[in-house]
C-alpha positions, 0 to 999 in steps of 0.5 A: 489556519497556519501559513505554511512558513509556520508549520513543521515540514510534517505539518506542510507535507500532510497539507500538501495532501488530497483532503481524501488522504488526509484523514489516514494520517495519525500523529507520529507523538515522539514522546509516546516511545518509551526507552526501551522502543528507542533500545529496539530501533538502536538494536535493529539498526546496529546490527543491520548496519554492520550486518548490510555494509558489504550486502546492499547497494552501495544507495543504502548506507549513503542513505539513512543519512540523506533521509535523515535516519540516525542508527541511536533512535527512533527519527521524527518525521520533521527531521526525516521530511526536511532530508526528503524534501530535497529527493521530492519526496515526503514522508507521513505517519500512517497507523498499522496496514492502510487500504493498498489503495490508499497506500498506493496512491501516497506512493504515486504522489511521492509520499512514504507511508510511515508506520508510528508504530515499532515493534515489541522487542520480542519480535527484533527479527521479523514483523509481520507488522508495518513498523517504522523500523521496516517503512523508515528505515527499509524503504526511506534510505534508498530514495536517495536512488534518482532511479529507484525513487522514480521505480516506486512511484512509478509502481505506485500508480501502477498499483492505484490503476490495479482492478481490485476483487471484493475477495481483496478486501477480505485478505487486506483484513485479514492481513490487518487482524494478524499482524494486530494479534502478532504484536498484542503481547496479551494474544493467546496461541488460540488467538493466533491461530485463529488469526492465521486460519481466518487468512487462510480461508479470506485466500482460498476465498478468492476465484480468481487471481486480481490484478490487485493481487498481482500488482502486489505480488510485483511490489513484494518482489522487489520493493520489499523483497527484491534483489538485484545484481548478479544472480550468485552474488547480489545485493539488497535493496527490498526494503522487508529484507533491509529491516528484518534481522532475521531475512537480511541475514538469512537471503543471501545464503544458499537457503534462500534460491534466487530467482532472475526478476521477470512476470513470473513474479506476478504469479508467484504467491508470498508469505507474510509471516514466515522467511521467503524461500525465493528472491527474485534479482533485477540485472539493475534498477532498469530492470525493474522499469522493464518488468513494470511496462511488461506488466502494465501493459496486461493491466485493464488500465491500459488494455481497456475494451472487452478485457478490461470489462471483463476485469471489471464484471468480475472484481465486483467492486468499483472503477472507473471506465474512460469513454472516447470522448474521455467521459469517466463513469465510476461504478460497479459493473455488474453486467455486460451484453455481447453484440452479434458484430463487433464495434471498434473491436470490442465485442460488448456491446451494452454494459450495466453499472450499478449505482451509486455512479459518478462522472467526471473528466480527467479525474474531476468530478463533474456532477453530483453522483447517482444512484441510480444505474447507468448503462454503455451501449458502444457504437457511433451514434450521437444521443438526443438532448431531449425527447423521445429516441430511438438508435440502431448500433453497428452491434445489432442494438436497438435503444430507445426512450424518453431523455429527460436531460443530461444523460437521464432517460425513462421508459429506456428499452433496448433489444439486440438481435432482435430479441428484448434485454432486461434493461432499467427503465429509468437510468442514465445512458452512453454511447462510445465508439470505444473503451480506452480504458478500465481502471481501479477505484473510482476517477475521482477519490476525492470527491467519491471520499467527499459522498461516500467516504462517512459510510466506508471509513477506515478507522482504527478498531478496538483491537488495534487501540487495545493491545497498542495499550498493551504493549506499552503496559507491558515496561514497567515504569522502573525499568523504563528507568533503568533504560532511560539511565543507560541511554543517558550514561551511554550518551554522556560517555562516562560509564559507571561501573557499579550502577551498570552493575547494579542495574543488570541485577534488576533487569530480569530477563530482559536480554534487550536491556542486558545487552546495553547495558553489557555495552556499556560496561564493555565500554569501561574496561576498556577506558580502565583497561 
């Protein structure tokens, strides 16, 4: 194992990650970028910085240099991490869309997930796929503003704690598939149409608007597509606007409706395949915290209790409950039984969790996950350490059984208000006076991943790898040579008109290469003049 001192800045950033997050990281492989990829970067950054000079927040242009992002070529993460470390952040390379819980956990830790790929030259104005232009040139520069950087971390925490529904996963997979098709040069119109219809169907399958959906909308309308300042003359700070030529040129026009930022944004849907019809304007970066805190106050993570249980049952996903004594139960809440009397403000008398169930404290697993079901009763009572027991709680719930040890009960029975309840005869049993918090995902993601990560492994699909190979093959060797020669000539500062004219004749329909050559021809004519 390399010592920390002998590691590159990016290797150190990866080493600092929790183990369960490292498997989502991929090498950047700067050598894999084609000469046209670097030209795409140069074209977009040149247009954007020129256009954004008086339209973006002041910290944007200043932040490009502060975060190691130049205009001439795609930056290496090592260059970025040298600068980002001074701001208390780091960056790692990922492949396309990663699971939302991974993205938000990384962000909560002050780590930018930078897509390794770059958009094709056919999609310079806008792409729905994550790419290095959006993630680095969009998100990174404003980290130089400490207040905004703090907001990104805080919004990452909220997104990580939000409860996602099972349908949210279907939407994520559909978005991921659409982004692959959109950037695949071999994709047919039928392929694109199918991917769009799949996303529409996934969205329509949602039974309700989950916390995760509302958190993603807040992030979209602020960190991705946010404006700040005066409602009539705002500035751009959202990464989606800063990294999209089309959006950056359109967003401040009368064609886009401007609304004051409020919690309404969490109820406002967005479209990833088209430009936005309206945007939200924050008064200043402090305003972002006001709206974020108002949103957090609605979350099961903060509220707990009956509303938290209801959110978890609706979701049908793995979440975790925090009990009054600090014990955490991670699993799927599949049933809640209300009682005739409330306990500590709870209508619920009993909650049932489907296995596996992980026990933890302060986010650290404390035993091997239980494969069966678990019951959580609400009230004031103490379970025996072993042997036969019968307990009657304030909610009129009566529970009896034989305690084997450590919450494991056999011959379990329960009745409520004189009526028998259907409960597993063998389960873990817990009693809590209240329920302070219900939050998304397992309380100890690392321990959950250790036991169940392989069976739920997120991996790049064949379609993504094949699309990437086709993108690389789309540039002919000869055009790659010309792109490289043009770059070398520009860097030397000695344009050769005769050679440039010859290359122009070979460029065919490659508009970007023609633009690079014409720029140098213009420089030569100015020198001669």
